[in-house]
TORTOR-201577 format. One line per 2 residues: number of its first residue (from 0); their letters; for each residue x, y, z of C-alpha. Coordinates in Angstrom, 2 decimals. Example, Ala and Ser with C-alpha at 12.3 -4.5 7.8 and 13.67 -1.06 7.14 Angstrom:
REM TORTOR-201577
0	as	12.30,-4.50,7.80  13.67,-1.06,7.14
REM end
This chain:
REM TORTOR-201577
0	mk	-11.80,-28.97,18.08  -8.38,-30.55,18.37
2	nr	-5.84,-30.58,15.55  -7.41,-27.76,13.64
4	ip	-5.75,-26.79,10.34  -4.00,-23.42,10.74
6	ie	-4.26,-20.69,8.10  -1.70,-18.01,8.82
8	vw	-2.60,-14.55,7.50  -0.24,-11.57,7.58
10	vp	-1.78,-8.14,7.01  -0.55,-4.56,7.47
12	dl	-2.12,-2.91,10.48  -3.40,0.34,8.96
14	tf	-4.02,1.72,12.49  -7.55,2.87,11.67
16	pg	-9.79,2.57,14.75  -10.91,-1.05,15.07
18	wm	-8.94,-2.13,11.98  -7.39,-5.28,13.44
20	dr	-10.51,-6.01,15.50  -12.43,-6.40,12.25
22	wy	-9.81,-8.83,10.96  -10.09,-10.91,14.13
24	qq	-13.88,-10.86,13.89  -13.76,-12.04,10.27
26	aa	-11.39,-14.84,11.22  -13.70,-15.92,14.06
28	gf	-16.72,-15.79,11.76  -15.01,-18.06,9.26
30	er	-14.02,-20.51,12.01  -17.62,-20.79,13.15
32	lh	-18.60,-21.89,9.65  -15.50,-24.07,9.21
34	pe	-14.53,-25.36,12.66  -11.83,-27.59,11.21
36	yq	-9.76,-24.45,10.52  -7.96,-21.95,12.73
38	vv	-7.34,-18.58,11.07  -4.39,-16.86,12.72
40	vh	-4.21,-13.18,11.71  -1.05,-11.19,12.41
42	gk	-1.10,-7.40,12.11  2.27,-6.19,10.84
44	df	3.90,-2.83,10.33  2.69,-1.35,7.02
46	wq	6.19,-0.53,5.80  7.92,-3.70,6.98
48	lp	5.45,-6.46,6.07  6.83,-7.27,2.57
50	rq	10.34,-7.48,3.97  9.14,-9.70,6.83
52	va	7.41,-12.05,4.36  10.62,-12.21,2.31
54	ea	12.67,-12.96,5.43  10.22,-15.68,6.46
56	aa	10.43,-17.21,2.99  14.23,-17.22,3.19
58	eg	13.89,-19.26,6.39  11.46,-21.69,4.77
60	hv	8.29,-20.42,6.43  5.67,-18.58,4.40
62	pa	2.24,-17.44,5.69  -0.63,-18.90,3.70
64	ls	-1.91,-15.40,2.86  0.04,-12.13,2.73
66	ey	-1.48,-8.73,2.05  0.59,-6.34,-0.10
68	yf	-0.06,-2.73,-1.03  -0.75,-2.24,-4.75
70	ym	2.63,-0.71,-5.60  4.31,-3.91,-4.32
72	tq	2.57,-6.02,-6.98  5.73,-6.45,-9.08
74	va	7.63,-7.39,-5.93  5.05,-10.08,-5.17
76	rd	5.34,-11.42,-8.73  9.13,-11.53,-8.51
78	sr	9.45,-12.99,-5.01  10.91,-16.48,-4.67
80	qq	11.06,-19.22,-2.07  14.23,-20.92,-0.85
82	dg	14.24,-23.36,-3.76  13.66,-20.69,-6.40
84	rp	9.96,-21.37,-6.93  7.61,-18.36,-7.03
86	lf	6.61,-17.33,-3.54  2.95,-16.90,-4.54
88	ts	0.53,-18.79,-6.73  -2.38,-17.57,-8.85
90	ve	-5.67,-17.38,-6.96  -7.65,-17.74,-10.18
92	ka	-5.73,-20.84,-11.25  -6.11,-22.36,-7.79
94	ig	-9.89,-21.82,-8.01  -9.82,-23.63,-11.35
96	gr	-13.20,-22.45,-12.58  -15.12,-23.69,-9.53
98	te	-18.21,-21.85,-8.33  -17.59,-22.57,-4.65
100	vl	-14.82,-23.64,-2.30  -15.81,-25.53,0.86
102	ge	-19.30,-24.13,0.38  -18.15,-20.50,0.04
104	pv	-19.39,-18.97,-3.25  -16.57,-17.89,-5.57
106	vl	-16.75,-14.13,-6.18  -13.89,-13.61,-8.66
108	dd	-16.18,-12.81,-11.58  -18.11,-10.30,-9.44
110	ii	-15.11,-8.10,-8.52  -15.61,-4.62,-9.97
112	pp	-13.52,-4.24,-13.16  -11.13,-1.44,-12.08
114	lr	-9.83,-3.57,-9.19  -9.92,-6.88,-11.01
116	dy	-8.11,-5.37,-14.00  -5.29,-3.89,-11.92
118	yt	-4.29,-7.27,-10.48  -4.85,-9.19,-13.72
120	lg	-1.90,-9.85,-16.01  -2.13,-11.96,-19.14
122	gd	-5.76,-12.73,-18.34  -4.90,-14.20,-14.94
124	lt	-6.13,-12.71,-11.63  -3.14,-13.62,-9.52
126	cm	-4.29,-12.31,-6.14  -7.44,-11.22,-4.32
128	pt	-8.09,-7.48,-4.04  -9.01,-6.57,-0.47
130	vg	-9.08,-2.78,-0.25  -9.74,-0.32,-3.06
132	tt	-9.65,3.46,-3.19  -9.58,6.26,-5.74
134	sl	-9.14,10.03,-5.45  -11.94,12.54,-4.82
136	ly	-12.45,16.27,-4.38  -14.01,17.52,-1.14
138	an	-15.47,21.00,-0.78  -16.63,23.33,1.97
140	td	-19.89,24.25,0.30  -20.60,27.08,2.73
142	ll	-17.47,28.85,1.46  -18.28,28.03,-2.15
144	rr	-21.82,29.40,-1.83  -20.43,32.61,-0.34
146	ag	-18.20,32.84,-3.40  -21.19,32.38,-5.71
148	ve	-20.29,28.82,-6.69  -23.25,26.44,-6.85
150	gl	-21.70,23.20,-8.13  -18.40,21.46,-7.49
152	pr	-15.66,21.87,-10.11  -15.10,18.81,-12.32
154	tw	-12.26,20.00,-14.55  -8.94,21.78,-14.05
156	qe	-10.39,24.79,-15.80  -13.38,24.89,-13.45
158	ve	-11.05,24.53,-10.45  -9.20,27.63,-11.62
160	ev	-12.48,29.57,-11.88  -13.63,28.47,-8.43
162	ca	-10.26,29.33,-6.90  -10.45,32.84,-8.36
164	rv	-13.92,33.32,-6.88  -12.81,32.09,-3.45
166	aa	-9.76,34.36,-3.57  -12.06,37.33,-4.19
168	lr	-14.06,36.69,-1.01  -13.88,39.31,1.68
170	dg	-12.65,37.59,4.86  -12.26,34.37,2.88
172	ps	-9.72,31.60,3.49  -6.01,32.18,2.96
174	ha	-5.99,29.74,0.04  -8.64,28.07,-2.07
176	it	-7.40,24.48,-2.43  -4.93,21.94,-1.05
178	ws	-3.87,18.34,-1.41  -0.97,16.24,-0.21
180	nh	2.17,16.01,-2.30  1.76,12.26,-2.75
182	gt	2.29,10.01,-5.75  -1.28,8.76,-5.76
184	ft	-2.63,12.11,-7.03  0.01,12.35,-9.72
186	qq	-0.84,8.81,-10.84  -4.52,9.78,-10.89
188	al	-3.80,12.89,-12.95  -1.81,10.81,-15.45
190	at	-4.55,8.18,-15.63  -7.19,10.77,-16.49
192	qg	-5.05,11.73,-19.51  -3.96,8.21,-20.45
194	gl	-0.38,8.97,-19.39  2.06,6.23,-18.37
196	iv	4.93,6.07,-15.88  6.96,3.24,-17.45
198	ne	7.22,1.49,-20.80  5.59,-1.79,-21.90
200	hn	2.23,-0.12,-21.46  2.91,0.62,-17.79
202	gr	4.46,-2.81,-17.33  1.35,-4.66,-18.51
204	lg	2.74,-6.01,-21.78  6.08,-7.08,-20.30
206	ra	8.61,-6.16,-17.64  9.01,-2.41,-17.44
208	tv	12.56,-1.27,-18.24  12.19,2.45,-18.95
210	ad	10.84,5.10,-16.56  9.47,8.44,-17.70
212	la	8.53,11.15,-15.24  8.74,13.93,-17.83
214	sp	6.01,12.87,-20.24  3.68,15.48,-21.76
216	em	0.93,14.27,-19.42  3.18,14.63,-16.38
218	lr	4.36,18.10,-17.37  0.80,19.21,-18.08
220	wv	-0.16,18.20,-14.50  2.91,19.70,-12.82
222	ew	2.57,22.97,-14.76  -1.09,23.25,-13.77
224	wr	-0.26,22.51,-10.14  2.55,25.07,-10.16
226	gl	0.20,27.66,-11.67  -2.30,27.24,-8.84
228	hr	0.51,27.58,-6.33  2.08,30.58,-8.06
230	dg	-1.28,32.36,-8.19  -1.76,31.91,-4.44
232	hy	-4.62,29.42,-4.74  -2.89,26.15,-3.76
234	hy	-1.76,25.76,-0.16  1.47,23.76,0.10
236	tg	2.33,22.75,3.64  5.93,22.16,2.60
238	ki	5.86,18.59,3.85  5.67,15.29,1.96
240	pd	3.00,13.99,1.97  1.43,15.59,5.08
242	wa	-2.04,14.03,4.99  -2.73,15.33,8.50
244	gt	-1.66,18.86,7.63  -3.93,19.16,4.60
246	lk	-6.84,17.65,6.54  -6.34,20.20,9.32
248	tf	-6.22,23.01,6.77  -9.62,21.92,5.44
250	ad	-11.09,21.36,8.91  -9.94,24.83,10.01
252	qd	-11.60,26.35,6.91  -8.29,27.75,5.70
254	va	-9.14,26.31,2.27  -12.42,25.67,0.49
256	ir	-11.35,22.49,-1.31  -9.19,19.49,-0.48
258	is	-8.34,16.65,-2.85  -7.75,13.36,-1.06
260	ss	-8.36,9.62,-1.10  -11.87,8.19,-1.18
262	nd	-11.12,6.44,2.09  -11.10,9.90,3.69
264	vn	-14.87,10.27,3.21  -15.66,9.57,6.85
266	ym	-12.88,11.83,8.13  -13.76,14.71,5.83
268	fr	-17.45,14.78,6.65  -16.75,14.37,10.35
270	aa	-14.35,17.33,10.16  -17.08,19.40,8.52
272	ed	-19.65,18.40,11.13  -17.28,19.01,14.04
274	ng	-16.41,22.46,12.75  -19.89,23.55,11.76
276	fa	-19.83,23.75,7.97  -21.44,21.86,5.10
278	ae	-19.40,19.64,2.79  -19.82,17.72,-0.44
280	ag	-17.67,15.24,-2.34  -16.95,15.40,-6.06
282	if	-14.86,13.65,-8.67  -11.11,14.08,-9.08
284	py	-10.80,16.96,-11.56  -9.48,16.31,-15.06
286	da	-8.08,18.45,-17.88  -10.94,19.31,-20.22
288	sv	-8.50,20.20,-23.01  -7.53,16.55,-23.59
290	py	-9.63,13.38,-23.89  -10.63,11.89,-20.56
292	vg	-9.46,8.28,-20.15  -10.29,7.03,-16.65
294	na	-9.32,6.66,-13.01  -6.44,5.15,-11.13
296	ia	-7.02,2.93,-8.12  -4.96,2.16,-5.04
298	gt	-5.37,-0.44,-2.33  -4.21,-3.84,-1.17
300	al	-4.52,-7.48,-2.19  -4.01,-10.85,-0.53
302	wm	-1.50,-13.19,-2.15  -1.62,-16.96,-1.56
304	ae	1.59,-18.90,-0.97  2.74,-21.46,-3.52
306	gl	3.14,-25.06,-2.35  0.52,-25.21,0.41
308	de	-0.85,-28.65,1.21  -4.31,-29.29,-0.19
310	at	-6.24,-28.78,3.05  -4.51,-25.48,3.84
312	re	-4.86,-24.27,0.26  -8.59,-25.00,0.19
314	ga	-9.09,-23.30,3.55  -7.16,-20.23,2.41
316	la	-9.20,-19.99,-0.80  -12.45,-20.39,1.12
318	fl	-11.38,-17.66,3.56  -10.65,-15.32,0.64
320	my	-14.15,-15.91,-0.73  -15.69,-15.51,2.72
322	lh	-13.99,-12.13,3.19  -15.72,-10.88,0.07
324	sp	-19.20,-12.21,0.62  -21.68,-9.39,-0.05
326	rn	-22.27,-8.79,3.66  -18.62,-8.74,4.69
328	aa	-17.60,-6.53,1.77  -20.48,-4.13,2.45
330	er	-19.63,-3.84,6.15  -15.97,-3.18,5.33
332	hk	-17.07,-0.31,3.09  -19.28,1.17,5.82
334	an	-16.50,1.05,8.39  -13.69,2.57,6.33
336	sf	-15.16,4.16,3.17  -13.27,1.74,0.95
338	lp	-14.78,0.80,-2.40  -17.28,-2.06,-2.24
340	lt	-15.19,-4.66,-4.05  -17.99,-6.59,-5.72
342	ha	-21.16,-5.70,-7.59  -23.11,-7.77,-5.07
344	ah	-21.78,-5.71,-2.15  -22.68,-2.49,-3.98
346	dl	-26.18,-3.80,-4.71  -26.65,-4.79,-1.07
348	le	-25.70,-1.30,0.10  -28.15,0.12,-2.42
350	ee	-30.98,-2.21,-1.38  -30.53,-1.51,2.32
352	gw	-30.67,2.26,1.82  -27.08,2.93,2.81
354	ya	-26.39,5.15,-0.19  -29.70,6.97,0.15
356	an	-28.77,7.90,3.71  -25.09,8.49,2.88
358	ph	-24.93,9.71,-0.74  -21.31,10.84,-0.42
360	hr	-20.33,7.15,-0.01  -21.72,6.28,-3.44
362	la	-19.48,8.65,-5.35  -16.21,6.68,-5.31
364	yd	-17.91,3.62,-6.81  -19.63,5.70,-9.48
366	hv	-16.39,7.55,-10.22  -14.37,4.42,-11.00
368	mr	-17.22,2.77,-12.88  -18.33,5.64,-15.13
370	fp	-16.91,8.48,-17.16  -17.45,11.96,-15.67
372	ag	-19.65,13.11,-18.54  -21.99,10.19,-17.95
374	qs	-21.00,8.01,-20.87  -21.55,4.29,-20.39
376	gv	-18.64,1.92,-20.03  -15.82,1.26,-17.61
378	pv	-12.79,3.58,-17.64  -9.57,2.06,-18.89
380	se	-7.37,0.70,-16.12  -3.74,1.64,-16.76
382	ga	-2.35,1.12,-13.28  1.41,0.67,-13.39
384	lf	3.29,-2.54,-12.51  7.04,-2.18,-12.05
386	gd	9.88,-2.57,-9.59  10.61,-0.05,-6.85
388	fa	7.30,1.72,-7.43  7.62,3.19,-3.93
390	gn	11.03,4.65,-4.76  9.60,6.10,-7.95
392	qd	6.89,7.84,-5.92  9.51,9.32,-3.62
394	vm	11.41,10.66,-6.64  8.36,12.31,-8.20
396	tr	7.16,13.91,-4.97  10.61,15.33,-4.18
398	ai	10.76,16.78,-7.67  7.33,18.36,-7.42
400	gd	8.26,19.73,-4.00  11.25,21.45,-5.63
402	vl	8.97,22.95,-8.29  6.52,24.28,-5.71
404	ar	8.82,25.39,-2.91  12.09,26.21,-4.65
406	ga	11.01,27.44,-8.07  12.57,24.62,-10.07
408	dp	11.67,24.53,-13.76  9.11,21.72,-14.24
410	ae	10.60,20.32,-17.46  14.16,20.28,-16.17
412	rm	13.28,19.02,-12.69  11.07,16.20,-13.98
414	af	13.75,15.22,-16.48  16.19,15.08,-13.59
416	at	13.64,12.93,-11.72  13.47,10.59,-14.72
418	ve	17.19,9.91,-14.40  16.73,9.08,-10.72
420	aq	13.71,6.87,-11.37  15.51,5.04,-14.19
422	ql	18.43,4.20,-11.93  16.08,2.77,-9.30
424	ld	14.27,0.69,-11.92  17.55,-0.56,-13.41
426	ay	18.81,-1.54,-9.96  15.59,-3.37,-9.14
428	ne	15.52,-5.29,-12.41  19.19,-6.25,-12.19
430	ya	18.73,-7.63,-8.72  15.41,-9.33,-9.41
432	ls	16.54,-11.01,-12.62  20.08,-11.97,-11.63
434	sg	19.61,-13.04,-8.04  15.95,-13.91,-7.76
436	fr	14.04,-11.24,-5.88  13.92,-11.83,-2.15
438	dp	14.34,-8.43,-0.52  11.56,-5.85,-1.07
440	gn	13.90,-3.21,0.29  15.87,-3.58,-2.93
442	sp	19.20,-4.90,-1.67  22.12,-3.50,-3.66
444	pt	22.87,-5.36,-6.90  26.22,-7.12,-6.83
446	sl	27.61,-4.60,-9.33  27.11,-1.73,-6.88
448	sv	28.63,-1.09,-3.51  26.34,-0.39,-0.58
450	ea	27.59,3.19,-0.52  26.91,3.69,-4.24
452	fk	23.47,2.21,-3.88  22.63,4.55,-1.01
454	em	23.84,7.48,-3.08  21.62,6.39,-5.94
456	ra	18.59,6.02,-3.67  19.23,9.52,-2.38
458	gr	19.11,10.83,-5.94  22.72,12.00,-6.19
460	dy	24.26,9.37,-8.46  23.99,11.01,-11.87
462	sa	26.39,13.02,-13.96  25.92,16.42,-15.58
464	ad	26.10,14.72,-18.98  23.28,12.34,-18.00
466	me	21.21,15.26,-16.82  21.73,17.32,-19.98
468	av	20.95,14.37,-22.25  17.63,13.72,-20.56
470	vk	16.70,17.41,-20.51  17.34,17.60,-24.27
472	lh	15.26,14.49,-24.84  12.22,16.09,-23.23
474	r	12.52,19.63,-24.60
REM end
């Protein structure tokens, strides 16, 4: 068909086998149903895509749909076009209460609450979740059975008991447990306790202006982690985050347990099969000494550009709904272990026997939808929204690395990290509010030189007086 209406879609190429092929197939499937449209999907570098979208906007060209990782949500909200208008518009408002768009059923109300809630602010779902994950515990059950452990640990206290049993094994692994030093597990640990990273209820009641990486919840987690490491149970590869290293450690049976993302389900069970041992998946462990609150999620979402002409806007909305039809969402889950994003997709997997044949794939959905003790209800979603979230994660992982590898005191080191994180948040907010946010790399505010900004990003721009004041605050 001549003169087809183009819908340009920019997505990060996650480099999983067949990842972009699936995107191209979905685009082609939509075009068959809507031949008046041409969906042009561009796979971009994961780290550079937000910057590339900002650069395109500065030149007056914005893709109809752009996929951002969850910690770039505040960046997406703050981004502006050449004329100062918001770069993105609300998907929910664009739908306007309709039940279908160009014949594609609207699925907004069917998105599972943990994902819908994360991207909802002030009652408005501003973008379309596309990928969702949580954190899980994976165990070599052959090793656990040898150690006399029948069930998987669900709490920190049970993890300690299991680790002690594994350590007592004759010819057992060198360590009992491992996980990557990555911000996602710290965020999960805080979420289970109801802990927050920034003020304004994690940025959900207003723009976050105060960072806190030395909260009681954070220190409880870091102290527990340090204890496992000090007692010889936790294997620290010494690298940040080192996903590959911790996976290899599990595959080589040098540990009995690995904590990782739910999208590692396929990789973890394949590693077990390839290396001849049995494996099971369990929930992310929580501290039984404090009330359990819920789970944190990670993932991506597609944002729709503001100011599209009507035909392009309607095509983009229809494509978003098509992506999350029950069949498409279910197949995406099968391919990459990501959460089924809608109840309908989950029900389809159930009806077709997928979960019966692959019970380890059901766990992530159950984990984000239910409390560990089996109580009814959906866990509270407290996912943070704030500027330079990625920088904040770098600060916390460096600090925890110092605690594990260099013996830093947790309270003092996390207080130090709070100073670093606060400076990054201040710099982001100053730039976003004074200049109109256009650079997701956080260009230096006008009040700082490039050199000073680089120093701050490296975590060296704080005085001894600043450090002592924050340490006193958290003692």
